[in-house]
Backbone of each chain as ProteinMPNN parsed JSONL, in Angstrom:
{"seq_chain_A": "MSENTQNRRHHDMGGLPAGPVEGPIDGGDHEPDLWEKRVDAMMVCLGNSARDGKRLITIDQIRRAIEDLPPDAYDTMSYYARWVHALSTILAERGVFTPDELAAKLAEVEARAAPEAGPEARG", "coords_chain_A": {"N_chain_A": [[1.287, -1.028, 0.073], [0.553, 1.927, -0.889], [2.163, 5.145, 0.847], [0.875, 7.646, 1.514], [2.146, 11.004, 1.681], [1.864, 13.517, 0.477], [0.744, 16.663, -0.55], [-0.828, 17.259, 1.603], [-3.202, 19.701, 2.861], [-3.038, 22.898, 4.5], [-4.856, 22.939, 6.655], [-5.862, 20.343, 6.927], [-5.172, 18.754, 8.959], [-6.115, 16.29, 11.138], [-5.054, 13.386, 12.995], [-2.656, 14.073, 12.976], [0.276, 14.642, 15.566], [-0.617, 16.3, 18.166], [1.268, 17.781, 19.454], [2.801, 18.754, 22.778], [0.718, 19.177, 24.903], [-0.595, 21.621, 27.55], [-1.927, 22.0, 30.932], [-5.47, 22.522, 31.026], [-7.62, 22.233, 27.888], [-8.047, 25.066, 26.085], [-10.91, 25.812, 24.907], [-11.732, 27.578, 23.59], [-14.692, 28.453, 24.244], [-16.728, 31.816, 24.827], [-18.458, 34.478, 25.826], [-20.363, 35.974, 23.389], [-18.504, 38.566, 21.458], [-20.069, 41.997, 20.34], [-19.349, 41.993, 17.552], [-18.695, 40.062, 16.328], [-21.315, 38.4, 16.96], [-22.584, 39.728, 14.837], [-21.368, 39.254, 12.382], [-21.882, 36.549, 12.318], [-24.75, 37.009, 11.767], [-24.777, 38.333, 9.716], [-24.008, 36.412, 8.315], [-25.575, 34.13, 7.722], [-27.809, 35.939, 6.69], [-26.674, 36.505, 4.001], [-26.34, 33.665, 3.097], [-29.101, 33.104, 2.316], [-29.074, 34.265, 0.535], [-29.313, 35.016, -3.203], [-28.117, 35.588, -6.127], [-27.816, 35.859, -9.22], [-29.082, 34.173, -9.917], [-28.084, 32.103, -8.091], [-27.022, 31.03, -4.835], [-25.568, 33.471, -2.931], [-24.099, 32.77, -0.75], [-22.152, 29.81, 0.22], [-21.579, 26.942, 2.26], [-19.676, 25.298, 1.544], [-18.335, 27.013, -0.566], [-17.742, 28.891, 1.52], [-15.605, 27.267, 3.579], [-13.709, 26.415, 1.445], [-12.837, 29.491, 1.117], [-11.472, 29.514, 3.824], [-10.18, 27.746, 4.057], [-8.11, 28.23, 2.056], [-6.768, 29.906, 3.299], [-3.598, 31.319, 4.292], [-0.754, 29.162, 6.317], [0.075, 30.537, 8.965], [-2.037, 32.437, 8.752], [-4.262, 31.068, 9.502], [-3.646, 29.556, 11.567], [-3.441, 31.784, 13.396], [-5.899, 33.617, 13.256], [-8.823, 34.224, 14.587], [-11.964, 32.851, 15.168], [-14.746, 33.861, 14.128], [-13.236, 36.092, 12.776], [-11.863, 34.28, 10.191], [-14.204, 33.638, 9.176], [-15.37, 36.505, 8.556], [-13.207, 36.939, 6.512], [-13.443, 34.839, 4.805], [-16.152, 36.038, 3.926], [-15.776, 38.221, 2.883], [-13.818, 38.086, 0.524], [-15.446, 35.949, -1.067], [-17.713, 37.291, -1.496], [-16.62, 39.321, -3.177], [-15.375, 37.733, -5.227], [-18.195, 37.231, -6.138], [-18.738, 39.668, -7.132], [-19.868, 41.691, -6.007], [-19.085, 43.941, -4.303], [-16.281, 45.983, -5.35], [-12.879, 44.875, -4.784], [-11.439, 47.963, -4.333], [-13.777, 49.148, -3.379], [-14.294, 48.052, -0.572], [-11.661, 48.556, 0.403], [-11.854, 51.029, 0.619], [-13.976, 51.671, 2.058], [-13.569, 50.677, 4.273], [-11.474, 52.129, 5.301], [-12.933, 54.156, 5.711], [-14.531, 53.485, 8.116], [-12.535, 53.457, 9.723], [-11.167, 55.561, 10.161], [-13.344, 57.121, 11.216], [-13.472, 55.222, 13.687], [-11.426, 55.78, 14.956], [-10.911, 57.775, 17.316], [-11.951, 56.272, 19.319], [-11.448, 53.441, 21.611], [-10.712, 50.385, 19.947], [-12.161, 47.046, 19.081], [-9.773, 45.618, 19.401], [-8.533, 46.748, 21.345], [-9.846, 46.487, 23.735], [-10.15, 45.306, 27.183]], "CA_chain_A": [[0.365, 0.293, -0.032], [1.354, 3.571, -0.884], [1.847, 6.393, 1.436], [0.507, 9.582, 0.988], [2.811, 12.062, 2.802], [2.194, 14.731, -0.118], [-0.969, 16.83, -1.117], [-1.853, 17.675, 2.654], [-3.85, 21.229, 2.965], [-2.471, 23.055, 6.34], [-5.98, 22.728, 7.448], [-6.225, 19.1, 7.209], [-4.608, 17.743, 10.188], [-6.583, 14.762, 11.696], [-3.728, 12.556, 12.922], [-0.824, 14.818, 13.156], [0.48, 14.998, 16.71], [-1.212, 17.184, 18.901], [2.377, 18.135, 20.486], [2.79, 18.921, 24.271], [-0.396, 19.836, 25.528], [-0.325, 21.507, 29.206], [-3.521, 22.342, 31.409], [-7.411, 22.337, 30.52], [-7.776, 22.773, 26.601], [-9.05, 26.568, 26.211], [-11.949, 25.577, 23.923], [-12.533, 29.314, 22.824], [-15.74, 29.524, 24.408], [-16.823, 33.036, 25.088], [-19.55, 35.336, 25.318], [-19.799, 36.692, 21.533], [-18.724, 40.159, 20.933], [-21.532, 42.143, 19.002], [-19.04, 42.241, 15.837], [-19.215, 38.919, 15.913], [-22.91, 38.323, 16.421], [-23.282, 40.637, 13.184], [-21.114, 38.528, 11.046], [-23.149, 35.515, 12.135], [-25.943, 37.445, 11.121], [-24.611, 38.251, 7.965], [-23.607, 34.907, 7.059], [-27.455, 33.619, 7.123], [-28.602, 36.649, 5.634], [-26.06, 35.891, 2.82], [-26.504, 32.102, 2.712], [-30.36, 32.918, 2.132], [-29.515, 35.437, -0.687], [-29.052, 35.278, -4.35], [-27.555, 36.873, -7.442], [-27.981, 35.784, -10.844], [-30.141, 32.659, -9.578], [-27.162, 31.177, -7.059], [-27.018, 31.692, -3.904], [-24.028, 34.243, -2.716], [-22.519, 32.653, 0.073], [-22.907, 28.427, 0.495], [-20.882, 26.011, 3.473], [-18.742, 24.728, 0.278], [-17.419, 28.26, -0.54], [-16.882, 29.501, 2.901], [-14.584, 26.085, 3.664], [-12.667, 26.96, 0.359], [-11.854, 30.293, 1.499], [-10.75, 29.448, 4.786], [-8.67, 26.712, 4.006], [-7.134, 29.076, 1.079], [-5.759, 31.091, 4.214], [-2.005, 31.055, 4.722], [-0.746, 28.923, 7.383], [0.233, 31.626, 9.621], [-2.7, 33.503, 9.047], [-4.652, 30.472, 9.499], [-3.134, 29.134, 12.98], [-3.825, 32.947, 14.405], [-7.05, 34.404, 13.517], [-9.909, 33.686, 15.588], [-12.995, 31.786, 14.378], [-14.904, 34.605, 13.16], [-12.275, 36.248, 11.866], [-11.826, 33.339, 9.607], [-15.212, 34.062, 8.845], [-15.233, 38.177, 7.638], [-12.033, 36.44, 5.079], [-14.406, 34.537, 3.541], [-17.688, 36.408, 3.464], [-14.658, 39.011, 1.685], [-13.457, 36.77, -0.438], [-16.352, 35.794, -1.618], [-18.46, 38.648, -1.935], [-15.353, 40.152, -3.944], [-15.431, 36.817, -6.127], [-19.357, 37.821, -6.973], [-19.253, 40.945, -7.591], [-20.972, 42.387, -4.601], [-18.223, 44.83, -4.311], [-14.745, 45.301, -5.782], [-11.474, 44.899, -3.694], [-11.034, 48.944, -3.851], [-14.699, 49.51, -2.706], [-14.326, 47.515, 0.49], [-10.763, 49.082, 1.279], [-12.587, 51.944, 0.795], [-14.834, 51.117, 3.269], [-12.653, 50.315, 5.816], [-10.378, 53.316, 5.858], [-13.944, 55.029, 6.172], [-15.177, 53.05, 9.171], [-11.748, 53.123, 10.489], [-11.333, 57.006, 10.494], [-14.641, 57.303, 12.22], [-13.353, 54.849, 14.819], [-10.201, 56.611, 15.529], [-10.783, 58.931, 18.427], [-11.963, 55.169, 20.758], [-10.478, 52.376, 21.495], [-11.302, 49.541, 18.704], [-12.057, 45.983, 19.506], [-8.43, 44.813, 19.783], [-8.158, 47.5, 22.501], [-10.049, 45.769, 24.889], [-9.513, 43.746, 28.072]], "C_chain_A": [[0.677, 1.266, -0.051], [1.335, 4.208, 0.324], [1.662, 6.944, 1.464], [1.156, 10.355, 1.983], [2.958, 13.578, 1.497], [0.351, 15.003, -0.203], [-1.443, 16.975, 0.053], [-1.765, 19.356, 3.062], [-2.957, 21.435, 4.818], [-3.595, 22.354, 7.278], [-6.092, 21.162, 8.13], [-5.328, 18.414, 8.047], [-5.244, 17.039, 10.925], [-5.365, 14.039, 11.247], [-2.725, 12.685, 13.153], [-0.811, 14.934, 14.339], [0.208, 16.047, 17.067], [-0.11, 18.239, 19.628], [2.38, 18.199, 21.907], [1.11, 19.804, 24.384], [-0.623, 20.172, 27.193], [-1.943, 22.349, 29.979], [-4.417, 22.057, 30.256], [-6.704, 22.842, 28.976], [-8.657, 24.176, 26.581], [-9.981, 25.884, 24.72], [-12.13, 26.849, 23.317], [-13.791, 29.874, 23.333], [-16.154, 31.04, 24.845], [-18.209, 33.824, 24.701], [-19.431, 36.059, 23.868], [-19.728, 38.219, 21.813], [-19.669, 40.53, 19.847], [-20.32, 41.908, 17.764], [-19.365, 40.718, 15.709], [-20.445, 37.99, 16.024], [-23.398, 39.041, 15.171], [-22.187, 39.697, 12.09], [-21.763, 37.294, 11.265], [-24.086, 35.876, 11.585], [-25.959, 37.501, 9.515], [-24.469, 37.268, 7.054], [-25.046, 34.114, 6.587], [-28.058, 34.364, 6.485], [-28.045, 36.706, 4.433], [-26.42, 34.787, 2.592], [-28.306, 32.238, 2.478], [-30.851, 33.867, 1.005], [-28.779, 34.697, -1.879], [-28.737, 36.096, -5.025], [-27.164, 35.88, -8.322], [-28.306, 33.977, -10.578], [-29.274, 31.682, -8.585], [-27.302, 31.555, -6.184], [-25.556, 32.377, -3.294], [-23.614, 33.354, -1.755], [-23.318, 30.626, 0.366], [-21.526, 27.834, 1.381], [-19.451, 26.32, 2.555], [-17.78, 26.379, 0.193], [-16.569, 28.926, 0.966], [-15.429, 28.577, 3.505], [-13.566, 26.378, 2.58], [-12.31, 27.822, 0.761], [-11.082, 30.369, 2.433], [-9.735, 28.549, 4.998], [-7.491, 27.247, 2.812], [-6.168, 30.042, 2.565], [-4.103, 30.208, 4.253], [-1.809, 30.302, 5.924], [-0.442, 29.872, 8.647], [-1.004, 32.193, 10.218], [-4.173, 32.18, 9.86], [-5.157, 29.907, 11.555], [-3.895, 30.941, 13.927], [-5.11, 33.422, 14.528], [-8.049, 33.592, 14.02], [-11.032, 33.431, 14.58], [-13.772, 32.468, 13.498], [-14.209, 35.843, 12.255], [-11.99, 35.729, 10.196], [-13.232, 33.691, 8.429], [-15.244, 35.54, 8.023], [-13.94, 37.803, 6.405], [-12.764, 36.019, 4.245], [-15.389, 34.458, 3.429], [-16.661, 37.498, 2.199], [-14.972, 38.821, 0.725], [-14.705, 36.291, -1.404], [-17.21, 36.594, -2.196], [-17.535, 39.112, -2.916], [-15.674, 39.293, -5.59], [-17.075, 37.151, -7.17], [-19.675, 38.83, -7.457], [-19.962, 41.768, -6.939], [-20.249, 43.957, -4.499], [-16.914, 44.627, -4.691], [-13.554, 45.455, -4.527], [-11.397, 46.573, -2.669], [-12.158, 49.322, -3.186], [-14.599, 48.977, -1.206], [-13.091, 48.216, 1.374], [-10.977, 50.737, 1.651], [-13.383, 52.688, 1.872], [-14.478, 51.452, 4.923], [-12.027, 51.232, 6.516], [-11.908, 54.081, 6.072], [-13.93, 54.731, 7.808], [-13.561, 53.717, 10.325], [-11.138, 54.396, 10.875], [-12.183, 57.233, 11.727], [-14.128, 56.682, 13.574], [-12.512, 55.322, 15.873], [-10.399, 56.882, 16.995], [-11.296, 57.502, 19.807], [-11.289, 54.18, 20.475], [-11.121, 51.19, 20.764], [-11.254, 47.93, 19.526], [-11.034, 45.456, 20.126], [-8.119, 45.667, 21.219], [-8.233, 46.838, 23.68], [-9.899, 45.072, 25.425], [-10.243, 42.916, 27.369]], "O_chain_A": [[1.229, 1.685, 0.966], [0.398, 3.853, 1.039], [2.72, 7.573, 1.465], [0.708, 10.355, 3.13], [3.841, 14.434, 1.548], [-0.66, 14.313, -0.071], [-2.67, 16.878, 0.022], [-0.8, 20.037, 3.409], [-2.56, 20.702, 5.725], [-3.447, 21.574, 8.219], [-6.305, 20.837, 9.298], [-4.758, 17.408, 7.624], [-4.656, 17.219, 11.992], [-4.799, 13.923, 10.159], [-1.874, 11.858, 13.48], [-1.887, 15.387, 14.73], [0.68, 16.99, 16.432], [-0.45, 19.26, 20.225], [1.633, 17.299, 22.29], [0.713, 20.867, 23.905], [-0.795, 19.269, 28.013], [-2.747, 23.1, 29.426], [-4.267, 21.605, 29.121], [-5.696, 23.532, 28.825], [-9.8, 24.261, 27.031], [-9.436, 25.579, 23.659], [-12.896, 26.9, 22.354], [-14.172, 31.036, 23.188], [-15.221, 31.315, 25.599], [-18.834, 33.799, 23.641], [-18.418, 36.603, 23.43], [-20.627, 38.928, 22.266], [-20.024, 39.881, 18.864], [-20.927, 41.466, 16.789], [-20.273, 40.301, 14.99], [-20.589, 36.991, 15.319], [-24.497, 38.878, 14.641], [-22.519, 39.629, 10.907], [-22.311, 36.868, 10.248], [-24.508, 35.1, 10.728], [-26.64, 37.056, 8.591], [-24.625, 37.124, 5.842], [-25.416, 33.682, 5.495], [-28.873, 33.936, 5.667], [-28.854, 36.977, 3.546], [-27.058, 34.787, 1.539], [-28.809, 31.115, 2.498], [-31.962, 34.207, 0.599], [-27.84, 33.925, -1.683], [-28.93, 37.29, -4.792], [-26.211, 35.128, -8.114], [-27.788, 32.954, -11.025], [-29.726, 30.572, -8.303], [-27.806, 32.677, -6.228], [-24.535, 31.69, -3.257], [-22.435, 33.062, -1.956], [-24.482, 30.299, 0.597], [-20.438, 28.341, 1.107], [-18.549, 27.142, 2.72], [-16.771, 26.67, 0.836], [-15.421, 29.247, 1.276], [-14.382, 29.147, 3.812], [-12.434, 26.606, 3.007], [-11.143, 27.627, 1.101], [-10.063, 31.052, 2.34], [-8.783, 28.523, 5.777], [-6.343, 26.817, 2.692], [-5.093, 30.64, 2.517], [-3.722, 29.037, 4.244], [-2.616, 30.606, 6.803], [-1.255, 29.531, 9.507], [-1.242, 32.427, 11.403], [-4.932, 32.622, 10.722], [-6.139, 29.886, 12.298], [-4.681, 30.982, 14.873], [-5.575, 33.671, 15.641], [-8.083, 32.371, 13.868], [-10.996, 33.754, 13.392], [-13.798, 32.131, 12.314], [-14.68, 36.354, 11.24], [-11.917, 36.483, 9.225], [-13.175, 33.915, 7.22], [-15.121, 35.517, 6.798], [-13.88, 38.536, 5.418], [-12.912, 36.499, 3.122], [-15.972, 33.453, 3.023], [-16.826, 37.498, 0.979], [-15.96, 39.128, 0.057], [-14.576, 36.424, -2.621], [-17.423, 36.557, -3.408], [-18.266, 39.356, -3.876], [-16.021, 39.802, -6.656], [-17.155, 37.267, -8.393], [-20.686, 39.036, -8.129], [-20.697, 42.583, -7.496], [-20.913, 44.986, -4.625], [-16.322, 43.558, -4.543], [-13.615, 46.177, -3.532], [-11.342, 46.754, -1.452], [-11.851, 49.961, -2.179], [-14.991, 49.892, -0.483], [-13.195, 48.459, 2.576], [-10.496, 51.426, 2.551], [-13.39, 53.831, 2.329], [-14.822, 52.011, 5.964], [-11.911, 51.349, 7.736], [-11.75, 54.845, 7.023], [-13.451, 55.512, 8.63], [-13.657, 54.273, 11.419], [-10.546, 54.391, 11.954], [-11.83, 57.459, 12.885], [-14.248, 57.374, 14.585], [-12.653, 55.337, 17.095], [-9.966, 56.067, 17.809], [-11.054, 57.688, 20.999], [-10.655, 53.944, 19.447], [-12.299, 51.043, 21.091], [-10.445, 47.689, 20.421], [-11.146, 44.885, 21.211], [-7.459, 45.124, 22.104], [-7.332, 46.58, 24.478], [-9.533, 43.997, 24.949], [-10.181, 41.705, 27.583]]}, "seq_chain_B": "MSRFSPGDKVRVLADFARPGHVRTPWYCRGKTGVVERVCGEFRNPETLAYAKDGLPSLPLYRVRFAQRALWPDYRGGADDAVEIEIYEPWLTPGED", "coords_chain_B": {"N_chain_B": [[-25.927, 5.984, -10.965], [-24.403, 3.899, -8.785], [-20.966, 2.772, -8.058], [-19.765, 0.856, -6.127], [-21.05, -1.046, -3.897], [-22.332, -1.856, -0.417], [-20.034, -3.942, 1.706], [-17.902, -4.199, -0.72], [-14.39, -4.041, -0.961], [-12.61, -1.459, -1.16], [-10.203, 1.581, -2.26], [-9.225, 4.426, -0.998], [-7.918, 6.962, -3.286], [-4.701, 7.795, -3.5], [-3.087, 9.884, -4.556], [-4.401, 11.679, -5.943], [-4.383, 14.38, -8.01], [-5.255, 16.848, -7.941], [-6.013, 20.477, -7.061], [-6.978, 22.926, -4.64], [-9.945, 22.76, -2.921], [-10.79, 19.9, -1.249], [-12.433, 17.14, -0.026], [-11.449, 14.71, 0.793], [-10.489, 13.494, 3.607], [-7.021, 13.733, 4.444], [-6.011, 11.778, 6.011], [-6.647, 9.172, 5.237], [-6.168, 8.473, 3.021], [-4.816, 6.36, 0.07], [-5.079, 4.302, 1.86], [-6.917, 1.141, 2.403], [-10.542, 0.423, 2.866], [-13.804, -1.096, 4.02], [-17.451, -0.204, 2.295], [-20.023, 0.768, 4.055], [-22.196, 1.748, 3.42], [-24.54, 2.583, 0.788], [-24.689, 6.263, 0.574], [-26.206, 7.681, -1.506], [-26.583, 10.354, -4.039], [-24.998, 13.003, -4.081], [-24.678, 16.675, -4.943], [-21.401, 18.15, -6.097], [-19.401, 18.571, -3.597], [-16.949, 19.773, -4.319], [-16.459, 21.351, -6.599], [-18.7, 23.208, -6.107], [-17.52, 24.64, -4.279], [-16.321, 26.443, -5.495], [-18.295, 27.995, -6.497], [-19.743, 26.567, -8.637], [-21.856, 24.573, -10.592], [-21.796, 21.887, -9.29], [-22.872, 19.844, -10.715], [-22.577, 16.842, -12.804], [-24.466, 14.949, -10.213], [-22.837, 12.784, -7.624], [-21.938, 9.586, -6.572], [-22.071, 8.786, -3.092], [-20.245, 7.623, -0.269], [-20.193, 5.645, 2.648], [-17.631, 4.552, 3.809], [-15.452, 2.36, 5.962], [-13.003, 1.86, 7.855], [-10.373, 0.084, 9.534], [-9.158, 0.678, 12.278], [-6.333, 0.072, 12.812], [-5.407, 0.006, 10.57], [-5.749, 2.151, 10.012], [-3.362, 3.955, 11.342], [-0.453, 2.491, 11.57], [0.54, 2.937, 14.368], [-1.496, 2.322, 16.219], [-2.858, 1.531, 19.407], [-5.21, 0.023, 20.255], [-8.409, -1.308, 19.936], [-8.813, -4.14, 17.453], [-11.144, -3.978, 16.483], [-11.663, -1.567, 16.514], [-13.095, 1.166, 14.611], [-13.025, 3.821, 11.83], [-15.618, 5.623, 10.276], [-15.833, 6.949, 7.105], [-17.308, 9.47, 4.988], [-17.607, 9.338, 1.483], [-16.556, 10.667, -1.419], [-17.192, 8.893, -4.724], [-15.257, 9.317, -6.874], [-12.864, 9.394, -5.6], [-12.589, 6.711, -5.223], [-11.201, 3.497, -5.702], [-10.864, -0.346, -6.669], [-10.153, -1.967, -3.645], [-7.644, -4.531, -2.616], [-8.261, -7.891, -2.649]], "CA_chain_B": [[-25.468, 4.774, -10.461], [-23.471, 3.711, -8.24], [-20.169, 1.592, -9.049], [-19.48, -0.05, -5.157], [-22.183, -2.271, -2.791], [-22.215, -2.432, 1.009], [-19.426, -5.116, 1.381], [-16.934, -4.072, -1.293], [-13.311, -3.299, -0.375], [-12.314, 0.186, -1.945], [-9.006, 1.456, -1.745], [-8.691, 5.758, -1.383], [-6.734, 7.208, -4.088], [-3.369, 8.68, -2.412], [-2.267, 11.069, -5.383], [-5.682, 12.207, -6.727], [-4.159, 15.336, -7.892], [-6.355, 18.179, -7.684], [-5.982, 21.6, -5.973], [-8.128, 23.643, -4.159], [-10.794, 22.245, -1.683], [-11.021, 18.86, -1.725], [-13.638, 16.306, 0.912], [-11.404, 13.543, 1.723], [-9.435, 13.458, 4.883], [-5.642, 12.949, 3.911], [-4.6, 10.522, 6.541], [-7.206, 8.063, 4.905], [-5.479, 8.903, 1.124], [-4.383, 5.436, -0.254], [-5.977, 3.352, 2.178], [-8.078, 0.329, 2.339], [-11.695, -0.068, 3.791], [-14.681, -1.795, 3.612], [-18.737, 0.32, 1.945], [-20.895, 0.469, 4.487], [-23.262, 1.885, 2.647], [-24.209, 3.936, -0.332], [-25.713, 6.855, 0.894], [-27.497, 8.743, -2.478], [-25.586, 11.459, -5.025], [-25.12, 14.332, -4.305], [-23.655, 17.664, -5.665], [-19.921, 17.547, -6.255], [-18.595, 19.732, -3.002], [-15.424, 19.931, -4.833], [-16.46, 22.076, -7.528], [-19.666, 24.15, -5.3], [-16.922, 25.763, -3.437], [-15.76, 27.505, -6.489], [-19.54, 28.246, -7.307], [-20.111, 25.823, -9.928], [-23.499, 23.984, -10.104], [-21.915, 20.432, -8.439], [-23.392, 18.738, -11.457], [-23.182, 15.852, -12.373], [-24.346, 14.101, -8.799], [-21.719, 11.804, -7.159], [-22.772, 8.796, -5.402], [-21.37, 9.282, -1.845], [-20.649, 6.28, 0.451], [-20.157, 5.712, 3.62], [-16.617, 3.776, 4.209], [-15.089, 1.927, 7.198], [-11.646, 1.381, 8.124], [-9.761, -0.318, 10.903], [-8.051, 2.042, 13.178], [-4.997, 0.066, 12.811], [-5.223, -0.002, 9.134], [-4.738, 3.627, 9.264], [-2.407, 4.464, 12.162], [0.732, 1.751, 12.1], [1.259, 2.488, 16.076], [-2.19, 2.007, 16.885], [-3.213, 0.282, 20.193], [-6.239, -0.074, 20.778], [-8.699, -2.64, 20.233], [-8.517, -4.294, 16.714], [-12.296, -4.074, 16.044], [-11.638, -0.232, 16.362], [-13.063, 1.543, 13.093], [-13.645, 4.689, 11.873], [-16.149, 5.566, 9.219], [-15.647, 8.204, 6.582], [-17.658, 10.026, 3.744], [-15.992, 10.133, 0.529], [-17.375, 10.686, -2.831], [-16.796, 8.354, -5.581], [-14.034, 10.01, -7.583], [-11.843, 9.355, -4.692], [-11.993, 5.187, -4.958], [-11.095, 1.981, -6.915], [-11.867, -1.059, -5.978], [-9.836, -2.665, -3.133], [-7.896, -5.648, -3.106], [-9.019, -8.734, -1.873]], "C_chain_B": [[-24.552, 4.745, -9.551], [-22.375, 2.471, -7.975], [-20.247, 0.095, -7.968], [-20.952, -0.577, -4.452], [-21.661, -1.899, -1.176], [-21.239, -3.967, 0.667], [-18.017, -5.008, 0.822], [-15.838, -3.288, -0.579], [-13.168, -2.117, -1.318], [-10.791, 0.359, -0.998], [-9.277, 3.453, -2.348], [-7.655, 5.506, -2.044], [-5.709, 7.965, -3.14], [-3.328, 9.68, -3.326], [-3.277, 11.439, -6.461], [-5.339, 13.874, -6.386], [-5.154, 16.362, -8.431], [-6.191, 19.146, -6.813], [-6.797, 21.937, -5.548], [-8.812, 22.874, -2.906], [-10.824, 21.033, -1.989], [-11.889, 18.178, -0.019], [-13.124, 15.208, 1.316], [-10.182, 13.644, 2.483], [-7.869, 13.035, 4.271], [-5.024, 11.893, 4.949], [-5.672, 9.457, 6.466], [-6.493, 7.547, 3.571], [-4.589, 7.355, 1.421], [-4.044, 4.115, 0.886], [-6.948, 2.745, 2.345], [-9.554, 0.137, 3.176], [-12.77, -0.885, 2.706], [-16.328, -0.517, 3.626], [-19.37, -0.262, 3.065], [-21.713, 0.66, 4.165], [-23.357, 2.764, 1.563], [-25.115, 4.908, 0.442], [-25.965, 7.633, 0.008], [-25.976, 9.206, -2.958], [-26.328, 12.51, -4.633], [-23.872, 15.421, -4.788], [-22.383, 17.735, -5.289], [-19.578, 18.902, -5.361], [-17.276, 20.709, -3.206], [-15.966, 20.742, -5.931], [-18.186, 22.834, -7.188], [-18.398, 24.895, -4.759], [-16.056, 26.209, -4.078], [-17.191, 28.002, -7.168], [-20.486, 27.694, -8.231], [-21.505, 25.102, -9.392], [-23.386, 22.871, -9.911], [-22.175, 19.554, -9.463], [-21.959, 17.961, -12.182], [-23.029, 15.272, -10.523], [-23.25, 13.453, -8.926], [-22.332, 11.025, -6.324], [-21.523, 8.806, -4.195], [-21.588, 7.65, -0.977], [-19.353, 6.44, 1.847], [-18.358, 4.707, 4.101], [-16.295, 3.562, 5.545], [-14.027, 1.784, 7.049], [-11.33, 0.936, 9.439], [-8.884, 0.641, 11.376], [-6.56, 1.758, 12.634], [-4.421, 0.107, 10.923], [-4.674, 1.443, 8.728], [-3.635, 4.64, 10.203], [-1.67, 3.098, 12.429], [0.662, 1.559, 13.672], [-0.089, 2.216, 17.309], [-2.398, 1.102, 18.177], [-4.248, 0.16, 20.942], [-7.031, -1.066, 19.978], [-8.862, -3.196, 18.356], [-9.663, -4.801, 15.676], [-12.583, -2.505, 15.768], [-11.967, 0.139, 15.138], [-13.452, 3.147, 12.953], [-14.217, 4.804, 10.656], [-16.185, 7.045, 8.311], [-16.594, 8.643, 5.136], [-17.098, 10.287, 2.715], [-17.028, 9.479, -0.863], [-16.678, 9.934, -3.93], [-15.936, 8.083, -6.226], [-12.955, 9.221, -7.148], [-11.305, 7.987, -4.621], [-12.029, 4.649, -6.026], [-11.007, 0.746, -5.954], [-10.329, -1.308, -5.178], [-8.981, -4.337, -3.555], [-8.023, -6.945, -2.237], [-7.93, -9.597, -0.999]], "O_chain_B": [[-23.789, 5.711, -9.522], [-22.787, 1.34, -7.718], [-20.523, -1.06, -8.294], [-21.961, -0.091, -4.963], [-20.464, -1.69, -0.979], [-21.489, -4.815, -0.19], [-17.048, -5.465, 1.428], [-16.007, -2.298, 0.133], [-13.869, -2.106, -2.33], [-10.35, -0.133, 0.041], [-9.445, 3.817, -3.512], [-6.792, 4.636, -1.926], [-6.032, 8.634, -2.159], [-3.627, 10.724, -2.745], [-3.009, 11.489, -7.661], [-5.629, 14.534, -5.388], [-5.676, 16.318, -9.546], [-6.204, 18.783, -5.637], [-7.812, 21.347, -5.918], [-8.113, 22.44, -1.99], [-10.899, 20.865, -3.207], [-11.83, 18.868, 0.999], [-13.788, 14.494, 2.067], [-9.058, 13.847, 2.025], [-7.725, 11.975, 3.661], [-3.942, 11.315, 4.847], [-5.781, 8.751, 7.469], [-6.343, 6.372, 3.236], [-3.941, 7.095, 2.435], [-3.148, 3.273, 0.833], [-8.006, 3.361, 2.476], [-9.443, -0.403, 4.277], [-12.762, -1.174, 1.51], [-16.518, 0.073, 4.69], [-19.394, -1.481, 3.23], [-22.542, -0.207, 4.443], [-22.49, 3.604, 1.322], [-26.173, 4.504, 0.925], [-26.054, 8.751, 0.515], [-24.847, 8.839, -2.636], [-27.502, 12.875, -4.699], [-22.671, 15.207, -4.952], [-22.122, 17.396, -4.135], [-19.46, 20.014, -5.875], [-16.807, 21.719, -2.681], [-15.009, 20.315, -6.578], [-18.874, 22.964, -8.2], [-18.502, 26.102, -4.976], [-14.97, 26.463, -3.557], [-17.173, 28.381, -8.339], [-21.603, 28.099, -8.556], [-22.027, 25.069, -8.277], [-24.406, 22.215, -10.124], [-21.768, 18.406, -9.283], [-20.78, 18.311, -12.141], [-22.022, 15.198, -9.818], [-22.624, 13.394, -9.984], [-23.117, 11.423, -5.463], [-20.314, 8.828, -4.425], [-22.532, 6.86, -0.987], [-18.264, 7.0, 1.97], [-18.512, 4.197, 5.211], [-16.707, 4.367, 6.381], [-13.759, 1.494, 5.883], [-11.953, 1.358, 10.413], [-8.005, 1.258, 10.775], [-5.772, 2.593, 12.19], [-3.319, 0.212, 10.384], [-3.869, 1.871, 7.9], [-3.212, 5.747, 9.869], [-2.083, 2.453, 13.393], [0.7, 0.465, 14.234], [-0.014, 2.021, 18.523], [-2.114, -0.088, 18.042], [-4.224, 0.184, 22.173], [-6.332, -1.769, 19.248], [-9.142, -2.141, 17.787], [-9.566, -5.508, 14.673], [-13.48, -2.133, 15.011], [-11.282, -0.404, 14.271], [-14.104, 3.698, 13.839], [-13.618, 4.233, 9.745], [-16.533, 8.104, 8.834], [-16.404, 7.897, 4.175], [-16.244, 11.168, 2.623], [-17.741, 8.512, -1.131], [-15.519, 10.292, -4.141], [-15.577, 6.917, -6.394], [-12.233, 8.532, -7.87], [-10.17, 7.725, -4.221], [-12.598, 4.985, -7.065], [-11.064, 0.814, -4.726], [-9.325, -0.967, -5.803], [-9.393, -5.127, -4.404], [-7.831, -6.833, -1.026], [-8.316, -10.448, -0.199]]}, "name": "protein", "num_of_chains": 2, "seq": "MSENTQNRRHHDMGGLPAGPVEGPIDGGDHEPDLWEKRVDAMMVCLGNSARDGKRLITIDQIRRAIEDLPPDAYDTMSYYARWVHALSTILAERGVFTPDELAAKLAEVEARAAPEAGPEARGMSRFSPGDKVRVLADFARPGHVRTPWYCRGKTGVVERVCGEFRNPETLAYAKDGLPSLPLYRVRFAQRALWPDYRGGADDAVEIEIYEPWLTPGED"}
């Protein structure tokens, strides 16, 4: 039987050694932040929306977009941060907005939020 | 129409060169298991992932693998098994 040692993508880590595990595993359970709830709601709404006769967002596309993240990003981004990445990637692919329009909107929001602490600055 | 039936030995392709999103875990590739059931036909998630229509639909099988066949150093019971749902293009007839 041939052994498969190639074509393993980073996310496909079932069966790999876990490495040292110290103390209880942090499952990441927490009360979702407002932005996380909004991302969740947006995903549901977009999943029920269609463009050109096709659903805007499907679970298969979301998985593909998340699996395409570089390993460093895959390991360090939070659950909903990965969803945001998937949503923005897929919506740009589907022509809902252009990357330039997304960048302009992000800059606008950043400027508006600048005087106060953003989500990263909270304890 | 499905190519395999419950009880058939099947081997998972090890070198199915397909870039991007695939639905067959790395750890079972190249391994031999037994068809536990035919789940039906479903649109292909490996093309649905790229906003295609996923057609033609593909037979999906639940394949049972002995844990000892998957992990050379497995120290659990000889009857321990794992079942994985695998689409037909990933499977070839297993050796008897």
